[in-house]
C-alpha positions, 0 to 999 in steps of 0.5 A, spaced: 333 716 200 328 715 195 324 708 194 327 708 187 334 708 190 333 703 196 330 698 190 337 700 186 333 703 180 336 709 176 334 715 179 331 722 176 328 728 179 323 724 182 327 722 188 328 730 188 321 731 190 320 725 194 325 727 199 323 734 199 316 732 201 319 728 206 322 734 209 315 738 208 311 732 212 317 733 218 317 740 219 310 740 219 310 734 224 315 733 228 316 727 227 320 722 222 316 719 217 320 713 217 324 712 222 324 705 226 329 701 230 334 700 225 336 700 218 332 694 215 326 695 219 327 704 216 328 701 209 321 697 209 317 702 212 319 706 206 318 702 201 312 698 204 308 702 208 302 708 206 305 715 208 301 718 213 297 724 212 300 730 215 293 732 219 292 724 222 299 726 225 297 733 227 290 735 227 292 742 228 296 743 220 291 747 217 287 743 211 289 747 206 295 742 206 291 736 206 288 739 199 294 741 196 297 733 197 290 731 194 291 736 188 299 733 187 296 726 187 290 728 182 295 730 177 
């Protein structure tokens, strides 16, 4: 679920891009990004916690993937 959807806002294709990014993050780290004990805490994490970089979770992930993330953030 994209943050916009959790806030009840209108959705567009950026929600799909966000979801694809979450899936990639989870595939690379073998961790669930926003998983918590319950639905309310999961939504809280989605809305308010910063997303750690892939290399913060797994330093073995190639540096080039971090560069892609930074290039996207600057665009």
